[in-house]
C-alpha positions as a Markdown table, in Angstrom:
| # | Residue | x | y | z |
|---|---|---|---|---|
| 1 | Met | -10.2 | -0.7 | -6.6 |
| 2 | Val | -6.5 | -0.4 | -6.8 |
| 3 | Asp | -4.4 | -3.6 | -7.0 |
| 4 | Leu | -1.5 | -2.8 | -4.6 |
| 5 | Ser | 0.2 | -6.2 | -5.0 |
| 6 | Val | 3.7 | -6.4 | -6.3 |
| 7 | Arg | 6.0 | -9.3 | -7.2 |
| 8 | Val | 9.6 | -9.4 | -5.8 |
| 9 | Gly | 11.2 | -12.3 | -7.5 |
| 10 | Ala | 9.1 | -15.4 | -6.7 |
| 11 | Leu | 7.4 | -13.7 | -3.8 |
| 12 | Thr | 4.1 | -11.8 | -4.2 |
| 13 | Leu | 3.5 | -9.1 | -1.6 |
| 14 | Lys | 0.0 | -7.7 | -0.9 |
| 15 | Asn | 1.5 | -4.2 | -1.2 |
| 16 | Pro | 4.9 | -2.6 | -1.6 |
| 17 | Val | 5.3 | -1.1 | 1.9 |
| 18 | Met | 7.4 | -2.7 | 4.5 |
| 19 | Pro | 9.7 | -1.6 | 7.4 |
| 20 | Ala | 13.4 | -1.1 | 7.1 |
| 21 | Ser | 15.6 | -3.3 | 9.2 |
| 22 | Gly | 16.4 | -1.9 | 12.6 |
| 23 | Cys | 13.3 | 0.4 | 12.6 |
| 24 | Phe | 10.6 | -2.2 | 13.5 |
| 25 | Ser | 9.7 | -4.7 | 16.1 |
| 26 | His | 6.7 | -6.9 | 17.0 |
| 27 | Glu | 5.5 | -4.2 | 19.5 |
| 28 | Phe | 4.2 | -2.2 | 16.5 |
| 29 | Gly | 1.4 | -4.7 | 16.5 |
| 30 | Gln | 0.0 | -2.8 | 19.5 |
| 31 | Val | -0.5 | 0.2 | 17.2 |
| 32 | Phe | -1.7 | -1.5 | 13.9 |
| 33 | Asp | -2.3 | -4.8 | 12.3 |
| 34 | Leu | 1.1 | -6.0 | 11.1 |
| 35 | Gly | -0.7 | -8.1 | 8.5 |
| 36 | Arg | -1.5 | -5.0 | 6.5 |
| 37 | Leu | 2.1 | -4.6 | 5.5 |
| 38 | Gly | 3.7 | -6.1 | 2.4 |
| 39 | Ala | 6.4 | -7.8 | 4.5 |
| 40 | Leu | 7.9 | -7.7 | 8.0 |
| 41 | Val | 11.6 | -7.0 | 8.1 |
| 42 | Thr | 13.4 | -7.5 | 11.4 |
| 43 | Lys | 16.5 | -6.0 | 12.8 |
| 44 | Ser | 19.8 | -7.5 | 11.6 |
| 45 | Val | 20.8 | -10.5 | 13.6 |
| 46 | Thr | 24.5 | -11.7 | 13.9 |
| 47 | Pro | 26.0 | -15.1 | 14.5 |
| 48 | Lys | 27.6 | -13.9 | 17.7 |
| 49 | Leu | 26.4 | -12.0 | 20.7 |
| 50 | Arg | 27.0 | -8.3 | 20.2 |
| 51 | Lys | 26.8 | -5.4 | 22.7 |
| 52 | Gly | 26.6 | -2.7 | 20.1 |
| 53 | Asn | 28.3 | 0.7 | 20.1 |
| 54 | Pro | 28.9 | 3.1 | 23.0 |
| 55 | Ile | 26.3 | 5.7 | 23.9 |
| 56 | Pro | 25.0 | 8.1 | 22.7 |
| 57 | Arg | 23.8 | 6.1 | 19.8 |
| 58 | Val | 21.3 | 8.4 | 18.2 |
| 59 | Ala | 21.4 | 12.1 | 17.3 |
| 60 | Glu | 18.7 | 14.2 | 15.7 |
| 61 | Val | 19.7 | 16.4 | 12.8 |
| 62 | Ser | 17.8 | 18.6 | 10.4 |
| 63 | Gln | 15.5 | 16.5 | 8.3 |
| 64 | Gly | 16.7 | 13.2 | 9.7 |
| 65 | Met | 18.7 | 11.5 | 12.3 |
| 66 | Leu | 22.1 | 9.9 | 12.8 |
| 67 | Asn | 22.4 | 6.5 | 14.4 |
| 68 | Ser | 25.4 | 4.4 | 15.4 |
| 69 | Ile | 23.6 | 1.4 | 17.1 |
| 70 | Gly | 26.3 | -1.1 | 16.2 |
| 71 | Ile | 23.9 | -4.0 | 15.6 |
| 72 | Pro | 23.5 | -5.3 | 19.1 |
| 73 | Ser | 22.3 | -8.9 | 18.8 |
| 74 | Lys | 21.3 | -11.9 | 20.9 |
| 75 | Gly | 22.5 | -14.3 | 18.2 |
| 76 | Ile | 20.9 | -16.7 | 15.7 |
| 77 | Asp | 19.6 | -19.3 | 18.2 |
| 78 | His | 17.7 | -16.7 | 20.1 |
| 79 | Tyr | 16.3 | -15.2 | 16.9 |
| 80 | Val | 15.0 | -18.6 | 15.7 |
| 81 | Arg | 13.7 | -19.6 | 19.1 |
| 82 | Glu | 12.1 | -16.3 | 20.2 |
| 83 | Thr | 11.7 | -13.8 | 17.3 |
| 84 | Val | 10.4 | -16.0 | 14.5 |
| 85 | Pro | 7.4 | -17.3 | 16.5 |
| 86 | Leu | 6.4 | -13.7 | 17.3 |
| 87 | Phe | 5.5 | -13.2 | 13.7 |
| 88 | Ala | 4.0 | -16.6 | 12.9 |
| 89 | Ala | 0.4 | -15.4 | 13.4 |
| 90 | His | 0.7 | -12.6 | 10.7 |
| 91 | Ser | 0.0 | -13.2 | 7.1 |
| 92 | Ser | 2.8 | -10.9 | 5.9 |
| 93 | Pro | 6.1 | -12.8 | 5.1 |
| 94 | Leu | 9.0 | -12.5 | 7.5 |
| 95 | Val | 12.2 | -11.1 | 6.1 |
| 96 | Ala | 15.2 | -12.0 | 8.3 |
| 97 | Ser | 18.0 | -9.5 | 8.1 |
| 98 | Val | 21.5 | -11.0 | 8.7 |
| 99 | Ser | 24.9 | -9.4 | 9.3 |
| 100 | Ala | 28.3 | -11.0 | 9.7 |
| 101 | Asp | 32.0 | -10.2 | 9.8 |
| 102 | Thr | 33.2 | -12.7 | 7.2 |
| 103 | Val | 31.9 | -14.5 | 4.2 |
| 104 | Ala | 32.0 | -17.9 | 6.0 |
| 105 | Glu | 30.0 | -16.4 | 9.0 |
| 106 | Phe | 27.5 | -15.0 | 6.5 |
| 107 | Ala | 27.0 | -18.5 | 5.0 |
| 108 | Gln | 26.7 | -20.2 | 8.4 |
| 109 | Ala | 24.3 | -17.6 | 9.8 |
| 110 | Thr | 22.1 | -17.8 | 6.7 |
| 111 | Ala | 21.9 | -21.6 | 6.8 |
| 112 | Ala | 20.8 | -21.4 | 10.5 |
| 113 | Leu | 18.2 | -18.7 | 9.7 |
| 114 | Ser | 16.6 | -20.8 | 6.9 |
| 115 | Val | 13.9 | -22.2 | 9.1 |
| 116 | Pro | 10.1 | -22.5 | 8.7 |
| 117 | Gly | 8.5 | -19.1 | 9.3 |
| 118 | Val | 11.3 | -17.2 | 7.5 |
| 119 | Ala | 10.4 | -16.3 | 3.9 |
| 120 | Val | 13.4 | -14.2 | 2.8 |
| 121 | Ile | 17.0 | -13.6 | 3.9 |
| 122 | Glu | 18.0 | -10.0 | 3.7 |
| 123 | Ala | 21.8 | -9.9 | 3.5 |
| 124 | Asn | 23.1 | -6.7 | 5.2 |
| 125 | Ile | 26.3 | -6.5 | 3.2 |
| 126 | Ser | 26.6 | -2.9 | 4.3 |
| 127 | Cys | 28.3 | -4.1 | 7.4 |
| 128 | Pro | 32.1 | -4.1 | 7.9 |
| 129 | Asn | 34.1 | -7.0 | 6.4 |
| 130 | Leu | 36.9 | -8.1 | 8.7 |
| 131 | Glu | 38.6 | -9.8 | 5.8 |
| 132 | Ala | 38.9 | -6.5 | 3.9 |
| 133 | Asp | 40.3 | -4.1 | 6.5 |
| 134 | Gly | 36.8 | -3.3 | 7.9 |
| 135 | His | 35.4 | -2.0 | 4.6 |
| 136 | Ala | 31.8 | -2.9 | 4.0 |
| 137 | Phe | 31.2 | -5.9 | 1.8 |
| 138 | Ala | 29.2 | -3.8 | -0.6 |
| 139 | Met | 31.9 | -1.2 | -1.1 |
| 140 | Leu | 33.6 | -3.4 | -3.8 |
| 141 | Pro | 32.2 | -5.6 | -6.5 |
| 142 | Asp | 34.4 | -8.6 | -5.6 |
| 143 | Thr | 33.6 | -8.7 | -1.9 |
| 144 | Thr | 29.9 | -8.1 | -2.8 |
| 145 | Tyr | 30.0 | -11.1 | -5.2 |
| 146 | Ala | 31.8 | -13.3 | -2.6 |
| 147 | Ala | 29.3 | -12.6 | 0.2 |
| 148 | Val | 26.2 | -12.9 | -1.9 |
| 149 | Ser | 27.2 | -16.1 | -3.7 |
| 150 | Ala | 28.1 | -17.8 | -0.4 |
| 151 | Ile | 24.8 | -16.7 | 1.1 |
| 152 | Lys | 22.9 | -18.0 | -1.9 |
| 153 | Arg | 24.6 | -21.4 | -1.7 |
| 154 | Ala | 23.7 | -21.6 | 2.0 |
| 155 | Thr | 19.9 | -21.2 | 1.7 |
| 156 | Pro | 16.9 | -22.3 | -0.5 |
| 157 | Leu | 15.2 | -19.0 | 0.4 |
| 158 | Pro | 15.2 | -15.8 | -1.7 |
| 159 | Val | 18.1 | -13.5 | -0.9 |
| 160 | Trp | 17.8 | -9.7 | -0.9 |
| 161 | Ala | 21.1 | -7.9 | -0.9 |
| 162 | Lys | 21.1 | -4.7 | 1.0 |
| 163 | Leu | 23.6 | -2.3 | -0.5 |
| 164 | Thr | 25.5 | 0.7 | 1.0 |
| 165 | Pro | 25.3 | 4.2 | -0.5 |
| 166 | Asn | 28.9 | 4.8 | 0.7 |
| 167 | Thr | 30.5 | 3.5 | -2.5 |
| 168 | Gly | 31.8 | 5.2 | -5.6 |
| 169 | Asp | 30.1 | 2.9 | -8.2 |
| 170 | Ile | 26.7 | 1.7 | -7.1 |
| 171 | Lys | 26.0 | 0.2 | -10.6 |
| 172 | Ala | 29.1 | -2.1 | -10.4 |
| 173 | Ile | 28.0 | -3.2 | -6.9 |
| 174 | Ala | 24.4 | -3.9 | -8.1 |
| 175 | Leu | 25.7 | -5.9 | -11.1 |
| 176 | Ala | 28.0 | -8.0 | -8.8 |
| 177 | Ala | 25.1 | -8.8 | -6.5 |
| 178 | Glu | 22.9 | -9.8 | -9.4 |
| 179 | Arg | 25.6 | -12.0 | -10.9 |
| 180 | Ala | 26.1 | -13.7 | -7.5 |
| 181 | Gly | 22.4 | -14.7 | -7.6 |
| 182 | Ala | 20.7 | -12.1 | -5.5 |
| 183 | Asp | 16.9 | -12.3 | -6.0 |
| 184 | Ala | 16.5 | -8.6 | -5.2 |
| 185 | Leu | 18.4 | -5.5 | -4.1 |
| 186 | Val | 17.6 | -3.2 | -1.2 |
| 187 | Val | 18.9 | 0.3 | -2.1 |
| 188 | Ala | 20.2 | 1.5 | 0.2 |
| 189 | Asn | 21.4 | 1.7 | 3.7 |
| 190 | Thr | 22.3 | 4.9 | 5.6 |
| 191 | Ile | 24.9 | 7.4 | 4.6 |
| 192 | Leu | 27.9 | 7.9 | 6.8 |
| 193 | Gly | 27.9 | 11.2 | 8.6 |
| 194 | Met | 28.6 | 13.0 | 11.9 |
| 195 | Thr | 27.7 | 15.9 | 14.1 |
| 196 | Ile | 29.7 | 17.8 | 16.8 |
| 197 | Asp | 28.4 | 19.3 | 20.0 |
| 198 | Val | 29.5 | 22.9 | 20.0 |
| 199 | Asn | 29.3 | 23.1 | 23.8 |
| 200 | Ser | 31.5 | 20.1 | 24.6 |
| 201 | Phe | 33.5 | 20.3 | 21.4 |
| 202 | Arg | 33.1 | 16.5 | 21.1 |
| 203 | Pro | 31.4 | 14.4 | 18.5 |
| 204 | Thr | 27.7 | 13.9 | 19.3 |
| 205 | Leu | 27.7 | 10.1 | 18.8 |
| 206 | Gly | 29.7 | 7.8 | 21.1 |
| 207 | Asn | 31.1 | 6.1 | 18.1 |
| 208 | Val | 31.9 | 9.5 | 16.4 |
| 209 | Met | 30.3 | 8.7 | 13.1 |
| 210 | Gly | 26.9 | 7.1 | 12.2 |
| 211 | Gly | 24.4 | 6.5 | 9.5 |
| 212 | Leu | 22.3 | 9.4 | 8.3 |
| 213 | Ser | 18.7 | 8.6 | 7.6 |
| 214 | Gly | 15.4 | 10.4 | 7.0 |
| 215 | Pro | 14.1 | 12.9 | 4.5 |
| 216 | Ala | 17.5 | 14.4 | 4.1 |
| 217 | Ile | 18.8 | 11.4 | 2.2 |
| 218 | Lys | 15.8 | 10.8 | -0.1 |
| 219 | Pro | 17.2 | 12.5 | -3.2 |
| 220 | Ile | 20.4 | 10.4 | -2.9 |
| 221 | Ala | 18.5 | 7.2 | -2.3 |
| 222 | Leu | 16.2 | 7.9 | -5.2 |
| 223 | Arg | 19.2 | 8.5 | -7.5 |
| 224 | Leu | 20.8 | 5.2 | -6.4 |
| 225 | Val | 17.6 | 3.3 | -7.1 |
| 226 | Phe | 17.4 | 4.9 | -10.6 |
| 227 | Gln | 21.0 | 4.1 | -11.4 |
| 228 | Cys | 20.6 | 0.4 | -10.2 |
| 229 | Ala | 17.4 | 0.0 | -12.2 |
| 230 | Glu | 19.3 | 1.1 | -15.4 |
| 231 | Val | 21.6 | -1.9 | -15.2 |
| 232 | Val | 20.0 | -4.8 | -13.3 |
| 233 | Ser | 16.9 | -6.9 | -14.2 |
| 234 | Ile | 16.1 | -8.1 | -10.7 |
| 235 | Pro | 13.7 | -6.2 | -8.5 |
| 236 | Ile | 14.8 | -3.3 | -6.4 |
| 237 | Ile | 13.4 | -2.3 | -2.9 |
| 238 | Gly | 13.9 | 1.4 | -2.4 |
| 239 | Cys | 14.9 | 2.7 | 1.0 |
| 240 | Gly | 15.8 | 6.2 | 2.2 |
| 241 | Gly | 13.7 | 9.1 | 3.5 |
| 242 | Ile | 10.3 | 7.7 | 2.6 |
| 243 | Ala | 7.7 | 9.5 | 4.7 |
| 244 | Arg | 4.7 | 10.0 | 2.4 |
| 245 | Gly | 2.7 | 8.1 | -0.2 |
| 246 | Glu | 4.1 | 10.3 | -2.9 |
| 247 | Asp | 7.6 | 9.3 | -1.8 |
| 248 | Val | 6.7 | 5.7 | -2.6 |
| 249 | Val | 5.4 | 6.8 | -6.0 |
| 250 | Glu | 8.7 | 8.5 | -6.7 |
| 251 | Phe | 10.8 | 5.4 | -5.8 |
| 252 | Met | 8.6 | 3.2 | -7.9 |
| 253 | Leu | 8.9 | 5.5 | -10.9 |
| 254 | Ala | 12.6 | 5.5 | -10.4 |
| 255 | Gly | 12.6 | 1.7 | -10.6 |
| 256 | Ala | 11.7 | 0.3 | -7.2 |
| 257 | Thr | 9.2 | -2.5 | -7.0 |
| 258 | Ala | 8.7 | -2.1 | -3.3 |
| 259 | Val | 10.0 | 0.2 | -0.5 |
| 260 | Gln | 11.1 | 0.1 | 3.1 |
| 261 | Val | 10.2 | 2.8 | 5.7 |
| 262 | Gly | 12.6 | 3.6 | 8.5 |
| 263 | Thr | 12.9 | 6.9 | 10.3 |
| 264 | Ala | 9.3 | 7.9 | 9.6 |
| 265 | Ser | 8.2 | 5.2 | 12.0 |
| 266 | Phe | 10.2 | 6.7 | 14.8 |
| 267 | Val | 8.3 | 10.0 | 14.3 |
| 268 | His | 4.9 | 8.3 | 14.1 |
| 269 | Ala | 4.5 | 4.6 | 14.9 |
| 270 | Asp | 1.7 | 4.2 | 12.4 |
| 271 | Ala | 3.6 | 5.9 | 9.6 |
| 272 | Met | 3.7 | 2.9 | 7.3 |
| 273 | Ile | -0.1 | 2.5 | 7.4 |
| 274 | Arg | -0.6 | 6.2 | 6.6 |
| 275 | Ile | 1.9 | 5.9 | 3.7 |
| 276 | Leu | 0.1 | 2.9 | 2.4 |
| 277 | Glu | -3.3 | 4.7 | 2.5 |
| 278 | Glu | -1.8 | 7.7 | 0.8 |
| 279 | Leu | -0.4 | 5.5 | -1.9 |
| 280 | Gln | -3.8 | 4.0 | -2.5 |
| 281 | Ala | -5.5 | 7.4 | -2.6 |
| 282 | Phe | -2.9 | 8.7 | -5.1 |
| 283 | Cys | -3.6 | 5.8 | -7.5 |
| 284 | Glu | -7.4 | 6.1 | -7.1 |
| 285 | Ala | -7.3 | 9.8 | -7.8 |
| 286 | Arg | -5.4 | 9.2 | -11.1 |
| 287 | Gly | -7.2 | 6.1 | -12.2 |
| 288 | Ile | -4.1 | 3.9 | -11.8 |
| 289 | Gly | -5.5 | 0.3 | -11.5 |
| 290 | Arg | -2.2 | -1.5 | -10.6 |
| 291 | Val | 0.5 | 0.1 | -8.5 |
| 292 | Ala | 3.0 | -2.2 | -10.2 |
| 293 | Asp | 2.5 | -0.3 | -13.4 |
| 294 | Leu | 4.4 | 2.6 | -11.8 |
| 295 | Val | 7.7 | 0.7 | -11.7 |
| 296 | His | 10.4 | 2.3 | -13.7 |
| 297 | Arg | 8.1 | 4.6 | -15.6 |
| 298 | Ala | 10.5 | 7.5 | -15.2 |
| 299 | Arg | 13.2 | 5.7 | -17.2 |
| 300 | Val | 15.1 | 8.0 | -19.6 |
| 301 | Glu | 15.5 | 6.7 | -23.1 |
| 302 | His | 18.9 | 8.1 | -24.2 |
| 303 | Glu | 18.8 | 9.2 | -27.9 |
| 304 | Pro | 22.1 | 8.9 | -29.8 |
| 305 | Ile | 24.0 | 12.1 | -30.0 |
| 306 | Glu | 24.7 | 13.4 | -33.5 |
| 307 | Trp | 27.7 | 15.6 | -34.0 |
């Protein structure tokens, strides 16, 4: 029997598979038992009501999809009143993803979300920072540190910092989040991209650009996880293009303790359960007793170069 449990900071998960924020809702419970997942990650909620971006918001591309949803939200009060109780009956811990425009708003929203029924705060610091000309908080180490440290001060709950791949130095960002007190990193969000309709000569998305997700970005996300695992000691949750059990194995070998599944669930609603079963079968076939033993096994020990 394979032990699928993993430990993310102070939190023990029954297995390493969970949904990515924005790719999951309680309606999935009509397809499979939500309690089978390691955790339940909800769509990012914002302090203020948000309408989201103009349509079209989604475009299919080779080996993935583009989305420019714009984080439509009914606000914190609605989330606490309506969303949290929907997941109360499930044994898997609830991870509340939060997004905000400023450091102060992040802190206020986090405090309001720290209610019974919420086990973890996932700080979506991939969102635009209005105090830094709209650049994502996780684009720079100083804004990453400012946001995560404020969030940590605002809650007694564990904080997972969700990073953006759209930065030039992911290691510096990861270290800044760790220094600020993040309990884990989610690596990473979608990669900025666009497509153009050759019939209309117009961008396909209503907001012109959007986030690329799906199998197309897996090698990039895997590289980012590997790089972060080289410099931080806190757990990493890998995210990007995971569609098979072997993808989970790759991410864990690169340094991830757990993973989040996004686009695959749009293709098949029960994708996370299939991935979990494939992961277990992989371990059983190779005599791997604990899935946690896979974490960071692909690390490269650099020998000193002699000239």
